C-alpha positions as CSV (number, residue, x, y, z in Angstrom):
1,M,-0.6,-17.5,5.5
2,A,3.0,-17.2,4.4
3,K,3.8,-20.6,6.0
4,H,1.1,-22.3,4.0
5,L,1.7,-20.6,0.7
6,A,5.5,-20.3,0.8
7,W,7.3,-21.6,-2.3
8,T,4.1,-21.9,-4.4
9,G,4.9,-19.0,-6.8
10,V,1.3,-17.8,-6.7
11,S,0.0,-14.3,-6.9
12,L,-2.6,-13.0,-4.4
13,T,-4.8,-10.0,-4.1
14,L,-6.2,-9.0,-0.7
15,T,-8.9,-6.3,-0.3
16,V,-10.0,-4.7,2.9
17,P,-13.3,-3.0,2.5
18,A,-13.8,0.5,3.7
19,G,-14.9,0.7,7.3
20,T,-15.3,3.2,10.1
21,G,-12.3,5.5,10.0
22,H,-10.6,4.1,6.9
23,V,-10.9,3.8,3.2
24,A,-10.7,0.4,1.3
25,T,-7.3,-0.9,0.5
26,V,-6.1,-3.4,-2.1
27,I,-2.7,-5.1,-2.0
28,H,-1.4,-7.3,-4.8
29,Y,1.4,-9.8,-4.0
30,N,2.9,-10.7,-7.4
31,R,4.3,-14.2,-7.3
32,A,5.4,-13.4,-3.8
33,F,5.0,-16.8,-2.4
34,D,8.1,-18.3,-3.9
35,Q,9.7,-17.4,-0.6
36,T,8.6,-17.2,3.0
37,I,7.1,-14.0,4.2
38,T,8.1,-13.2,7.7
39,S,5.5,-12.1,10.3
40,E,7.4,-8.9,10.7
41,E,7.1,-8.1,6.9
42,A,3.5,-8.9,6.8
43,T,2.8,-6.8,9.9
44,E,4.7,-3.8,8.6
45,I,2.8,-3.9,5.3
46,A,-0.5,-4.3,7.1
47,E,0.3,-1.4,9.5
48,G,1.5,0.8,6.7
49,L,-1.7,0.3,4.7
50,A,-3.8,0.8,7.7
51,T,-2.0,4.1,8.6
52,I,-2.4,5.4,5.0
53,A,-6.1,4.3,4.8
54,A,-7.0,6.1,8.0
55,T,-5.7,9.4,6.7
56,P,-8.7,11.8,6.2
57,Q,-7.5,13.2,2.8
58,V,-6.9,9.7,1.3
59,M,-9.6,8.4,-1.0
60,T,-8.1,5.1,-2.3
61,V,-5.0,3.0,-1.5
62,E,-3.5,0.2,-3.7
63,A,-0.1,-1.5,-3.2
64,S,1.7,-4.0,-5.4
65,I,4.5,-6.1,-3.8
66,P,6.8,-7.9,-6.2
67,Y,7.9,-11.5,-5.9
68,T,11.2,-10.4,-4.2
69,M,9.0,-9.0,-1.3
70,R,11.1,-5.8,-1.5
71,V,8.4,-3.3,-0.9
72,D,10.7,-0.5,-2.3
73,Y,10.5,-2.2,-5.7
74,G,6.7,-2.3,-5.6
75,T,4.2,0.5,-6.3
76,L,1.8,2.4,-4.1
77,T,-1.1,4.2,-5.6
78,V,-2.8,6.7,-3.4
79,T,-5.7,9.0,-4.5
80,V,-6.1,12.2,-2.3
81,E,-8.6,15.0,-2.0
82,P,-8.6,18.0,-1.9
83,S,-6.4,18.8,-4.8
84,D,-3.8,21.1,-3.2
85,E,0.0,20.9,-2.7
86,A,-0.4,21.0,1.1
87,T,-2.6,17.9,1.1
88,L,-0.2,16.0,-1.1
89,A,2.8,17.0,1.0
90,S,1.0,15.9,4.1
91,V,0.2,12.5,2.7
92,R,3.7,12.0,1.4
93,D,5.1,12.9,4.8
94,L,2.8,10.3,6.4
95,I,3.8,7.6,3.8
96,G,7.4,8.4,4.8
97,T,6.7,7.0,8.2
98,T,5.6,3.6,6.9
99,V,7.2,0.6,5.3
100,F,6.2,2.2,2.0
101,R,8.6,5.2,2.4
102,D,10.9,4.1,-0.4
103,T,8.3,2.6,-2.7
104,T,7.5,4.2,-6.1
105,L,4.6,6.4,-5.3
106,H,1.8,7.0,-7.7
107,G,-1.0,9.4,-6.8
108,S,-3.8,11.5,-8.2
109,F,-6.0,14.3,-7.1
110,H,-9.8,13.9,-7.4
111,N,-9.7,15.2,-11.0
112,G,-7.2,12.6,-12.1
113,A,-4.1,14.9,-12.3
114,K,-0.9,13.1,-11.3
115,P,1.4,14.8,-8.9
């Protein structure tokens, strides 16, 4: 994908529907294709999303990657349930093991409260 779209300056949204063992994920690449995306970057992003999406307490996952392809300048929105601090801490720890560890994290409990 990156080889064919590199240097086009387009934005792209990829959605993976929910399946057995994981929730749906949405990733937005914002004008990301004004440079080449390496296979390693694409793989790390896909693996990070898959890891988060397979977490039992996670209800939704959405990531935005800016044109710089610096994931840490992007955003990650994760909705979790149940609404307790232990669940939130557990999911944050898990995110810390992925490529999204330094990304600005947005989250909410099932009632819409933002942690």
